TORKOL-4160 file (C-alpha; in steps of 0.2 Angstrom, whole numbers, padded with zeros to 4 digits, m for minus):
420
<pt num="1" X="0116" Y="0126" Z="0147"/>
<pt num="2" X="0105" Y="0111" Z="0152"/>
<pt num="3" X="0116" Y="0106" Z="0166"/>
<pt num="4" X="0116" Y="0124" Z="0173"/>
<pt num="5" X="0097" Y="0125" Z="0173"/>
<pt num="6" X="0096" Y="0108" Z="0182"/>
<pt num="7" X="0108" Y="0114" Z="0195"/>
<pt num="8" X="0099" Y="0130" Z="0197"/>
<pt num="9" X="0083" Y="0120" Z="0199"/>
<pt num="10" X="0090" Y="0110" Z="0213"/>
<pt num="11" X="0096" Y="0126" Z="0222"/>
<pt num="12" X="0079" Y="0133" Z="0220"/>
<pt num="13" X="0072" Y="0117" Z="0229"/>
<pt num="14" X="0085" Y="0119" Z="0243"/>
<pt num="15" X="0081" Y="0138" Z="0245"/>
<pt num="16" X="0062" Y="0134" Z="0246"/>
<pt num="17" X="0065" Y="0121" Z="0259"/>
<pt num="18" X="0075" Y="0133" Z="0269"/>
<pt num="19" X="0061" Y="0146" Z="0268"/>
<pt num="20" X="0049" Y="0133" Z="0275"/>
<pt num="21" X="0059" Y="0130" Z="0291"/>
<pt num="22" X="0058" Y="0140" Z="0307"/>
<pt num="23" X="0069" Y="0143" Z="0322"/>
<pt num="24" X="0088" Y="0143" Z="0323"/>
<pt num="25" X="0091" Y="0127" Z="0314"/>
<pt num="26" X="0103" Y="0131" Z="0299"/>
<pt num="27" X="0094" Y="0120" Z="0287"/>
<pt num="28" X="0100" Y="0130" Z="0272"/>
<pt num="29" X="0118" Y="0129" Z="0277"/>
<pt num="30" X="0117" Y="0111" Z="0280"/>
<pt num="31" X="0109" Y="0107" Z="0263"/>
<pt num="32" X="0121" Y="0118" Z="0253"/>
<pt num="33" X="0136" Y="0109" Z="0261"/>
<pt num="34" X="0128" Y="0092" Z="0257"/>
<pt num="35" X="0129" Y="0084" Z="0240"/>
<pt num="36" X="0113" Y="0074" Z="0242"/>
<pt num="37" X="0095" Y="0081" Z="0243"/>
<pt num="38" X="0081" Y="0070" Z="0249"/>
<pt num="39" X="0063" Y="0073" Z="0243"/>
<pt num="40" X="0048" Y="0063" Z="0248"/>
<pt num="41" X="0032" Y="0061" Z="0238"/>
<pt num="42" X="0015" Y="0055" Z="0243"/>
<pt num="43" X="0009" Y="0051" Z="0225"/>
<pt num="44" X="0008" Y="0037" Z="0212"/>
<pt num="45" X="0013" Y="0050" Z="0199"/>
<pt num="46" X="0031" Y="0057" Z="0199"/>
<pt num="47" X="0026" Y="0071" Z="0188"/>
<pt num="48" X="0011" Y="0083" Z="0189"/>
<pt num="49" X="m0001" Y="0072" Z="0199"/>
<pt num="50" X="m0019" Y="0075" Z="0198"/>
<pt num="51" X="m0026" Y="0089" Z="0210"/>
<pt num="52" X="m0036" Y="0082" Z="0224"/>
<pt num="53" X="m0052" Y="0089" Z="0217"/>
<pt num="54" X="m0048" Y="0080" Z="0200"/>
<pt num="55" X="m0048" Y="0063" Z="0208"/>
<pt num="56" X="m0065" Y="0053" Z="0207"/>
<pt num="57" X="m0075" Y="0069" Z="0204"/>
<pt num="58" X="m0068" Y="0076" Z="0221"/>
<pt num="59" X="m0077" Y="0062" Z="0230"/>
<pt num="60" X="m0068" Y="0050" Z="0242"/>
<pt num="61" X="m0068" Y="0032" Z="0235"/>
<pt num="62" X="m0079" Y="0020" Z="0245"/>
<pt num="63" X="m0075" Y="0002" Z="0248"/>
<pt num="64" X="m0090" Y="m0007" Z="0241"/>
<pt num="65" X="m0082" Y="m0024" Z="0236"/>
<pt num="66" X="m0093" Y="m0039" Z="0236"/>
<pt num="67" X="m0095" Y="m0049" Z="0247"/>
<pt num="68" X="m0092" Y="m0038" Z="0262"/>
<pt num="69" X="m0098" Y="m0035" Z="0279"/>
<pt num="70" X="m0093" Y="m0017" Z="0280"/>
<pt num="71" X="m0106" Y="m0004" Z="0286"/>
<pt num="72" X="m0101" Y="0013" Z="0281"/>
<pt num="73" X="m0107" Y="0030" Z="0289"/>
<pt num="74" X="m0104" Y="0043" Z="0276"/>
<pt num="75" X="m0114" Y="0057" Z="0284"/>
<pt num="76" X="m0104" Y="0073" Z="0283"/>
<pt num="77" X="m0090" Y="0065" Z="0273"/>
<pt num="78" X="m0079" Y="0079" Z="0266"/>
<pt num="79" X="m0075" Y="0081" Z="0248"/>
<pt num="80" X="m0058" Y="0073" Z="0242"/>
<pt num="81" X="m0049" Y="0090" Z="0243"/>
<pt num="82" X="m0056" Y="0095" Z="0260"/>
<pt num="83" X="m0051" Y="0080" Z="0269"/>
<pt num="84" X="m0039" Y="0085" Z="0283"/>
<pt num="85" X="m0023" Y="0075" Z="0283"/>
<pt num="86" X="m0008" Y="0075" Z="0295"/>
<pt num="87" X="0008" Y="0065" Z="0294"/>
<pt num="88" X="0022" Y="0062" Z="0307"/>
<pt num="89" X="0038" Y="0056" Z="0299"/>
<pt num="90" X="0052" Y="0050" Z="0311"/>
<pt num="91" X="0067" Y="0047" Z="0299"/>
<pt num="92" X="0073" Y="0041" Z="0282"/>
<pt num="93" X="0086" Y="0027" Z="0280"/>
<pt num="94" X="0096" Y="0018" Z="0266"/>
<pt num="95" X="0104" Y="0001" Z="0266"/>
<pt num="96" X="0117" Y="m0008" Z="0256"/>
<pt num="97" X="0114" Y="m0024" Z="0265"/>
<pt num="98" X="0102" Y="m0039" Z="0265"/>
<pt num="99" X="0099" Y="m0041" Z="0246"/>
<pt num="100" X="0080" Y="m0044" Z="0244"/>
<pt num="101" X="0077" Y="m0044" Z="0262"/>
<pt num="102" X="0059" Y="m0042" Z="0268"/>
<pt num="103" X="0066" Y="m0036" Z="0285"/>
<pt num="104" X="0059" Y="m0051" Z="0294"/>
<pt num="105" X="0077" Y="m0055" Z="0301"/>
<pt num="106" X="0078" Y="m0038" Z="0310"/>
<pt num="107" X="0074" Y="m0043" Z="0328"/>
<pt num="108" X="0084" Y="m0030" Z="0339"/>
<pt num="109" X="0091" Y="m0013" Z="0340"/>
<pt num="110" X="0108" Y="m0020" Z="0335"/>
<pt num="111" X="0101" Y="m0028" Z="0320"/>
<pt num="112" X="0093" Y="m0011" Z="0315"/>
<pt num="113" X="0110" Y="m0002" Z="0317"/>
<pt num="114" X="0119" Y="m0015" Z="0307"/>
<pt num="115" X="0107" Y="m0015" Z="0293"/>
<pt num="116" X="0102" Y="0003" Z="0290"/>
<pt num="117" X="0113" Y="0019" Z="0286"/>
<pt num="118" X="0105" Y="0034" Z="0293"/>
<pt num="119" X="0100" Y="0048" Z="0281"/>
<pt num="120" X="0091" Y="0058" Z="0293"/>
<pt num="121" X="0083" Y="0056" Z="0310"/>
<pt num="122" X="0075" Y="0074" Z="0310"/>
<pt num="123" X="0057" Y="0072" Z="0313"/>
<pt num="124" X="0045" Y="0081" Z="0301"/>
<pt num="125" X="0027" Y="0084" Z="0303"/>
<pt num="126" X="0016" Y="0088" Z="0287"/>
<pt num="127" X="m0002" Y="0095" Z="0289"/>
<pt num="128" X="m0016" Y="0101" Z="0277"/>
<pt num="129" X="m0021" Y="0113" Z="0291"/>
<pt num="130" X="m0015" Y="0118" Z="0308"/>
<pt num="131" X="m0022" Y="0108" Z="0322"/>
<pt num="132" X="m0016" Y="0115" Z="0339"/>
<pt num="133" X="m0025" Y="0129" Z="0349"/>
<pt num="134" X="m0008" Y="0135" Z="0355"/>
<pt num="135" X="0005" Y="0138" Z="0341"/>
<pt num="136" X="0019" Y="0132" Z="0352"/>
<pt num="137" X="0011" Y="0114" Z="0353"/>
<pt num="138" X="0010" Y="0113" Z="0334"/>
<pt num="139" X="0025" Y="0104" Z="0327"/>
<pt num="140" X="0019" Y="0106" Z="0309"/>
<pt num="141" X="0021" Y="0125" Z="0309"/>
<pt num="142" X="0038" Y="0122" Z="0318"/>
<pt num="143" X="0045" Y="0112" Z="0303"/>
<pt num="144" X="0037" Y="0121" Z="0289"/>
<pt num="145" X="0024" Y="0107" Z="0287"/>
<pt num="146" X="0010" Y="0117" Z="0278"/>
<pt num="147" X="0022" Y="0120" Z="0263"/>
<pt num="148" X="0029" Y="0103" Z="0264"/>
<pt num="149" X="0012" Y="0095" Z="0264"/>
<pt num="150" X="0008" Y="0104" Z="0248"/>
<pt num="151" X="0024" Y="0099" Z="0240"/>
<pt num="152" X="0023" Y="0081" Z="0247"/>
<pt num="153" X="0007" Y="0079" Z="0236"/>
<pt num="154" X="0009" Y="0091" Z="0221"/>
<pt num="155" X="0023" Y="0081" Z="0213"/>
<pt num="156" X="0037" Y="0093" Z="0218"/>
<pt num="157" X="0042" Y="0083" Z="0233"/>
<pt num="158" X="0044" Y="0089" Z="0251"/>
<pt num="159" X="0062" Y="0093" Z="0255"/>
<pt num="160" X="0068" Y="0082" Z="0270"/>
<pt num="161" X="0083" Y="0087" Z="0280"/>
<pt num="162" X="0097" Y="0075" Z="0277"/>
<pt num="163" X="0116" Y="0071" Z="0277"/>
<pt num="164" X="0126" Y="0063" Z="0263"/>
<pt num="165" X="0129" Y="0044" Z="0262"/>
<pt num="166" X="0144" Y="0035" Z="0255"/>
<pt num="167" X="0146" Y="0027" Z="0238"/>
<pt num="168" X="0138" Y="0010" Z="0234"/>
<pt num="169" X="0123" Y="0001" Z="0227"/>
<pt num="170" X="0108" Y="0004" Z="0239"/>
<pt num="171" X="0097" Y="m0011" Z="0241"/>
<pt num="172" X="0084" Y="m0004" Z="0253"/>
<pt num="173" X="0076" Y="0013" Z="0257"/>
<pt num="174" X="0064" Y="0016" Z="0272"/>
<pt num="175" X="0053" Y="0030" Z="0277"/>
<pt num="176" X="0048" Y="0028" Z="0296"/>
<pt num="177" X="0031" Y="0034" Z="0298"/>
<pt num="178" X="0025" Y="0038" Z="0316"/>
<pt num="179" X="0007" Y="0043" Z="0312"/>
<pt num="180" X="m0004" Y="0045" Z="0297"/>
<pt num="181" X="m0020" Y="0054" Z="0303"/>
<pt num="182" X="m0035" Y="0057" Z="0293"/>
<pt num="183" X="m0048" Y="0070" Z="0299"/>
<pt num="184" X="m0064" Y="0061" Z="0295"/>
<pt num="185" X="m0070" Y="0045" Z="0304"/>
<pt num="186" X="m0087" Y="0040" Z="0312"/>
<pt num="187" X="m0091" Y="0029" Z="0327"/>
<pt num="188" X="m0109" Y="0028" Z="0333"/>
<pt num="189" X="m0113" Y="0043" Z="0322"/>
<pt num="190" X="m0100" Y="0054" Z="0329"/>
<pt num="191" X="m0083" Y="0060" Z="0323"/>
<pt num="192" X="m0071" Y="0054" Z="0336"/>
<pt num="193" X="m0057" Y="0064" Z="0344"/>
<pt num="194" X="m0040" Y="0056" Z="0342"/>
<pt num="195" X="m0022" Y="0061" Z="0346"/>
<pt num="196" X="m0009" Y="0068" Z="0334"/>
<pt num="197" X="0007" Y="0077" Z="0339"/>
<pt num="198" X="0001" Y="0077" Z="0357"/>
<pt num="199" X="m0015" Y="0087" Z="0353"/>
<pt num="200" X="m0033" Y="0082" Z="0352"/>
<pt num="201" X="m0038" Y="0082" Z="0334"/>
<pt num="202" X="m0055" Y="0077" Z="0325"/>
<pt num="203" X="m0052" Y="0060" Z="0316"/>
<pt num="204" X="m0041" Y="0045" Z="0319"/>
<pt num="205" X="m0024" Y="0039" Z="0316"/>
<pt num="206" X="m0026" Y="0025" Z="0303"/>
<pt num="207" X="m0008" Y="0020" Z="0303"/>
<pt num="208" X="m0011" Y="0005" Z="0315"/>
<pt num="209" X="m0024" Y="m0002" Z="0302"/>
<pt num="210" X="m0012" Y="m0001" Z="0287"/>
<pt num="211" X="0003" Y="m0011" Z="0294"/>
<pt num="212" X="m0003" Y="m0028" Z="0290"/>
<pt num="213" X="m0013" Y="m0037" Z="0276"/>
<pt num="214" X="m0031" Y="m0041" Z="0279"/>
<pt num="215" X="m0034" Y="m0059" Z="0285"/>
<pt num="216" X="m0016" Y="m0062" Z="0292"/>
<pt num="217" X="m0016" Y="m0073" Z="0307"/>
<pt num="218" X="m0011" Y="m0065" Z="0323"/>
<pt num="219" X="0004" Y="m0077" Z="0326"/>
<pt num="220" X="0010" Y="m0073" Z="0308"/>
<pt num="221" X="0008" Y="m0054" Z="0311"/>
<pt num="222" X="0019" Y="m0056" Z="0326"/>
<pt num="223" X="0034" Y="m0061" Z="0315"/>
<pt num="224" X="0030" Y="m0048" Z="0301"/>
<pt num="225" X="0038" Y="m0030" Z="0301"/>
<pt num="226" X="0024" Y="m0016" Z="0301"/>
<pt num="227" X="0022" Y="m0010" Z="0283"/>
<pt num="228" X="0023" Y="0008" Z="0287"/>
<pt num="229" X="0038" Y="0008" Z="0299"/>
<pt num="230" X="0046" Y="0009" Z="0288"/>
<pt num="231" X="0037" Y="0012" Z="0271"/>
<pt num="232" X="0050" Y="0000" Z="0263"/>
<pt num="233" X="0058" Y="0000" Z="0245"/>
<pt num="234" X="0067" Y="m0015" Z="0240"/>
<pt num="235" X="0079" Y="m0014" Z="0225"/>
<pt num="236" X="0074" Y="m0028" Z="0214"/>
<pt num="237" X="0084" Y="m0035" Z="0199"/>
<pt num="238" X="0084" Y="m0023" Z="0185"/>
<pt num="239" X="0082" Y="m0008" Z="0196"/>
<pt num="240" X="0101" Y="m0006" Z="0202"/>
<pt num="241" X="0105" Y="0008" Z="0190"/>
<pt num="242" X="0092" Y="0019" Z="0200"/>
<pt num="243" X="0100" Y="0016" Z="0217"/>
<pt num="244" X="0118" Y="0019" Z="0214"/>
<pt num="245" X="0129" Y="0033" Z="0223"/>
<pt num="246" X="0146" Y="0036" Z="0215"/>
<pt num="247" X="0161" Y="0045" Z="0221"/>
<pt num="248" X="0163" Y="0063" Z="0217"/>
<pt num="249" X="0154" Y="0080" Z="0220"/>
<pt num="250" X="0140" Y="0080" Z="0208"/>
<pt num="251" X="0123" Y="0085" Z="0215"/>
<pt num="252" X="0112" Y="0069" Z="0219"/>
<pt num="253" X="0094" Y="0068" Z="0223"/>
<pt num="254" X="0086" Y="0054" Z="0233"/>
<pt num="255" X="0067" Y="0053" Z="0229"/>
<pt num="256" X="0056" Y="0041" Z="0239"/>
<pt num="257" X="0037" Y="0041" Z="0236"/>
<pt num="258" X="0022" Y="0031" Z="0241"/>
<pt num="259" X="0004" Y="0030" Z="0233"/>
<pt num="260" X="m0007" Y="0040" Z="0245"/>
<pt num="261" X="m0015" Y="0055" Z="0237"/>
<pt num="262" X="m0024" Y="0045" Z="0223"/>
<pt num="263" X="m0030" Y="0031" Z="0234"/>
<pt num="264" X="m0040" Y="0038" Z="0248"/>
<pt num="265" X="m0055" Y="0027" Z="0252"/>
<pt num="266" X="m0068" Y="0025" Z="0265"/>
<pt num="267" X="m0068" Y="0008" Z="0275"/>
<pt num="268" X="m0075" Y="0002" Z="0290"/>
<pt num="269" X="m0073" Y="m0012" Z="0303"/>
<pt num="270" X="m0082" Y="m0018" Z="0319"/>
<pt num="271" X="m0074" Y="m0013" Z="0336"/>
<pt num="272" X="m0074" Y="m0024" Z="0351"/>
<pt num="273" X="m0092" Y="m0019" Z="0355"/>
<pt num="274" X="m0098" Y="m0023" Z="0337"/>
<pt num="275" X="m0100" Y="m0005" Z="0332"/>
<pt num="276" X="m0094" Y="m0001" Z="0315"/>
<pt num="277" X="m0080" Y="0012" Z="0314"/>
<pt num="278" X="m0079" Y="0021" Z="0298"/>
<pt num="279" X="m0062" Y="0028" Z="0293"/>
<pt num="280" X="m0052" Y="0035" Z="0278"/>
<pt num="281" X="m0038" Y="0024" Z="0273"/>
<pt num="282" X="m0029" Y="0018" Z="0257"/>
<pt num="283" X="m0040" Y="0009" Z="0244"/>
<pt num="284" X="m0039" Y="m0010" Z="0244"/>
<pt num="285" X="m0034" Y="m0011" Z="0225"/>
<pt num="286" X="m0021" Y="m0024" Z="0229"/>
<pt num="287" X="m0026" Y="m0033" Z="0245"/>
<pt num="288" X="m0045" Y="m0034" Z="0247"/>
<pt num="289" X="m0052" Y="m0028" Z="0263"/>
<pt num="290" X="m0069" Y="m0034" Z="0269"/>
<pt num="291" X="m0072" Y="m0027" Z="0286"/>
<pt num="292" X="m0056" Y="m0033" Z="0295"/>
<pt num="293" X="m0046" Y="m0022" Z="0307"/>
<pt num="294" X="m0031" Y="m0024" Z="0296"/>
<pt num="295" X="m0031" Y="m0016" Z="0279"/>
<pt num="296" X="m0013" Y="m0015" Z="0273"/>
<pt num="297" X="m0004" Y="m0021" Z="0258"/>
<pt num="298" X="m0010" Y="m0007" Z="0246"/>
<pt num="299" X="0003" Y="0007" Z="0249"/>
<pt num="300" X="0019" Y="0004" Z="0238"/>
<pt num="301" X="0035" Y="0013" Z="0240"/>
<pt num="302" X="0048" Y="0016" Z="0228"/>
<pt num="303" X="0065" Y="0025" Z="0229"/>
<pt num="304" X="0077" Y="0032" Z="0216"/>
<pt num="305" X="0093" Y="0041" Z="0216"/>
<pt num="306" X="0097" Y="0052" Z="0202"/>
<pt num="307" X="0110" Y="0065" Z="0196"/>
<pt num="308" X="0101" Y="0080" Z="0188"/>
<pt num="309" X="0116" Y="0084" Z="0178"/>
<pt num="310" X="0115" Y="0067" Z="0169"/>
<pt num="311" X="0097" Y="0064" Z="0167"/>
<pt num="312" X="0084" Y="0067" Z="0153"/>
<pt num="313" X="0066" Y="0069" Z="0151"/>
<pt num="314" X="0053" Y="0058" Z="0141"/>
<pt num="315" X="0038" Y="0067" Z="0132"/>
<pt num="316" X="0024" Y="0056" Z="0127"/>
<pt num="317" X="0012" Y="0062" Z="0113"/>
<pt num="318" X="m0005" Y="0055" Z="0108"/>
<pt num="319" X="m0013" Y="0057" Z="0124"/>
<pt num="320" X="m0032" Y="0059" Z="0127"/>
<pt num="321" X="m0035" Y="0067" Z="0144"/>
<pt num="322" X="m0041" Y="0055" Z="0157"/>
<pt num="323" X="m0041" Y="0055" Z="0176"/>
<pt num="324" X="m0040" Y="0036" Z="0176"/>
<pt num="325" X="m0026" Y="0033" Z="0163"/>
<pt num="326" X="m0008" Y="0035" Z="0166"/>
<pt num="327" X="0008" Y="0034" Z="0157"/>
<pt num="328" X="0021" Y="0024" Z="0167"/>
<pt num="329" X="0039" Y="0020" Z="0165"/>
<pt num="330" X="0049" Y="0005" Z="0171"/>
<pt num="331" X="0066" Y="m0002" Z="0167"/>
<pt num="332" X="0065" Y="m0015" Z="0154"/>
<pt num="333" X="0072" Y="m0029" Z="0164"/>
<pt num="334" X="0064" Y="m0026" Z="0181"/>
<pt num="335" X="0061" Y="m0041" Z="0192"/>
<pt num="336" X="0072" Y="m0052" Z="0180"/>
<pt num="337" X="0087" Y="m0059" Z="0189"/>
<pt num="338" X="0103" Y="m0065" Z="0181"/>
<pt num="339" X="0097" Y="m0082" Z="0177"/>
<pt num="340" X="0082" Y="m0075" Z="0168"/>
<pt num="341" X="0070" Y="m0080" Z="0181"/>
<pt num="342" X="0055" Y="m0068" Z="0185"/>
<pt num="343" X="0056" Y="m0065" Z="0204"/>
<pt num="344" X="0042" Y="m0051" Z="0206"/>
<pt num="345" X="0027" Y="m0044" Z="0197"/>
<pt num="346" X="0032" Y="m0026" Z="0193"/>
<pt num="347" X="0014" Y="m0022" Z="0187"/>
<pt num="348" X="0006" Y="m0027" Z="0203"/>
<pt num="349" X="0019" Y="m0025" Z="0217"/>
<pt num="350" X="0030" Y="m0011" Z="0211"/>
<pt num="351" X="0027" Y="0008" Z="0208"/>
<pt num="352" X="0034" Y="0013" Z="0191"/>
<pt num="353" X="0050" Y="0023" Z="0191"/>
<pt num="354" X="0041" Y="0037" Z="0184"/>
<pt num="355" X="0022" Y="0041" Z="0180"/>
<pt num="356" X="0010" Y="0055" Z="0175"/>
<pt num="357" X="m0009" Y="0055" Z="0172"/>
<pt num="358" X="m0013" Y="0056" Z="0154"/>
<pt num="359" X="m0016" Y="0073" Z="0147"/>
<pt num="360" X="m0020" Y="0079" Z="0129"/>
<pt num="361" X="m0008" Y="0078" Z="0115"/>
<pt num="362" X="0010" Y="0080" Z="0121"/>
<pt num="363" X="0007" Y="0088" Z="0138"/>
<pt num="364" X="0014" Y="0072" Z="0146"/>
<pt num="365" X="0032" Y="0073" Z="0152"/>
<pt num="366" X="0042" Y="0062" Z="0164"/>
<pt num="367" X="0058" Y="0070" Z="0171"/>
<pt num="368" X="0075" Y="0066" Z="0178"/>
<pt num="369" X="0078" Y="0049" Z="0170"/>
<pt num="370" X="0095" Y="0042" Z="0168"/>
<pt num="371" X="0102" Y="0033" Z="0153"/>
<pt num="372" X="0095" Y="0015" Z="0150"/>
<pt num="373" X="0083" Y="0003" Z="0143"/>
<pt num="374" X="0065" Y="0006" Z="0148"/>
<pt num="375" X="0047" Y="0001" Z="0144"/>
<pt num="376" X="0033" Y="0014" Z="0143"/>
<pt num="377" X="0015" Y="0008" Z="0148"/>
<pt num="378" X="m0002" Y="0014" Z="0145"/>
<pt num="379" X="m0011" Y="0010" Z="0161"/>
<pt num="380" X="m0030" Y="0011" Z="0167"/>
<pt num="381" X="m0039" Y="0011" Z="0183"/>
<pt num="382" X="m0052" Y="m0002" Z="0178"/>
<pt num="383" X="m0059" Y="m0005" Z="0195"/>
<pt num="384" X="m0060" Y="0014" Z="0199"/>
<pt num="385" X="m0052" Y="0014" Z="0216"/>
<pt num="386" X="m0038" Y="0026" Z="0211"/>
<pt num="387" X="m0024" Y="0014" Z="0206"/>
<pt num="388" X="m0021" Y="0011" Z="0188"/>
<pt num="389" X="m0019" Y="m0008" Z="0190"/>
<pt num="390" X="m0022" Y="m0013" Z="0172"/>
<pt num="391" X="m0008" Y="m0012" Z="0159"/>
<pt num="392" X="m0016" Y="m0009" Z="0142"/>
<pt num="393" X="0000" Y="m0008" Z="0132"/>
<pt num="394" X="0019" Y="m0008" Z="0134"/>
<pt num="395" X="0033" Y="m0003" Z="0122"/>
<pt num="396" X="0052" Y="m0003" Z="0123"/>
<pt num="397" X="0063" Y="0012" Z="0121"/>
<pt num="398" X="0081" Y="0018" Z="0125"/>
<pt num="399" X="0086" Y="0034" Z="0133"/>
<pt num="400" X="0103" Y="0041" Z="0130"/>
<pt num="401" X="0113" Y="0050" Z="0143"/>
<pt num="402" X="0107" Y="0068" Z="0147"/>
<pt num="403" X="0095" Y="0068" Z="0132"/>
<pt num="404" X="0076" Y="0073" Z="0130"/>
<pt num="405" X="0066" Y="0062" Z="0119"/>
<pt num="406" X="0048" Y="0061" Z="0113"/>
<pt num="407" X="0038" Y="0045" Z="0110"/>
<pt num="408" X="0021" Y="0043" Z="0102"/>
<pt num="409" X="0009" Y="0032" Z="0112"/>
<pt num="410" X="m0010" Y="0034" Z="0111"/>
<pt num="411" X="m0018" Y="0032" Z="0128"/>
<pt num="412" X="m0033" Y="0038" Z="0137"/>
<pt num="413" X="m0047" Y="0036" Z="0124"/>
<pt num="414" X="m0049" Y="0017" Z="0126"/>
<pt num="415" X="m0052" Y="0006" Z="0142"/>
<pt num="416" X="m0045" Y="m0009" Z="0133"/>
<pt num="417" X="m0031" Y="m0004" Z="0121"/>
<pt num="418" X="m0016" Y="0007" Z="0122"/>
<pt num="419" X="m0002" Y="0010" Z="0110"/>
<pt num="420" X="0008" Y="m0003" Z="0100"/>
């Protein structure tokens, strides 16, 4: 019965995506004939992320790290849930090559073709509101972008047109972002007019600001790949079970997510004339920004492949509702290679495999997890910038095949301790 319900849920997701499309493109037929469905999420949480209005009392975070030279113009700044957001996504790719590659060695179109397997080159545009005076000039409405925007940020995931890929262990995933445009900015006291989807739109495209870490030398930047083209997942040791495609006909889901929704922050930087330009970007929870043009390094991307017929759910009891505490799940041996060496910092550099904000009692469920050994963390946003960077506790657990389990873990009432 459980497998039937899960298969039905995937079919509902497919039908919903088809209803969002327009024109003559037979999206529904293409998806029904494919065994793999691709969904994109713009959230730290995989399951039931906070509503926009719940984040920071519905107020955009403000970059006030000291020392800083930033000069912020917050006059007329919208509420968190009123910020216009527009995203232009070019394609989604996977790769079985280049174990632990940081993409530095991709120098040509031929390198790109040899490295990446194309999942989809169908451009998609998501928008919180329509932006073109003439509907024919609005790619968002053409691609069902209003509904996809909602599902990109509400935990369901936006359905992305795709094709099947062959069996194998995938070492990389990439979402190639063409534009990330936020609808509030200030320069010399005025909201500027930028370009999005060949339309004049109030605000600015912040993607060029997010491609490199603050303080990186120009010569070094020239050798680095931009961080948002693609938003890049690397399969580290201990994560391999979540990036496998097997032979057969079982339904398969590729989920790729990036922490955007919970981490919107006001920053500023001086332009060539010395005037400060205030924009809305990603909070500098990981790589500090102190007034530079570059403010990257804070958007993390994680992909996972799962078979709904063979997954289970984890319920966590003992929660005290908090907008700054999260339950998070990682594999037990992430970042540990075959020699026992630790090659990455999962708590700082990797999004969890699954996460949900802490709610009261047992109203905390993380879904679609395969069998394996895991750790459950209680995490806290100590700096109050939207990202729960502090791990208060971590406990081990095993999840059998196709099984739902419940774990007790007190979290949410303390800023210093979690469960034991």
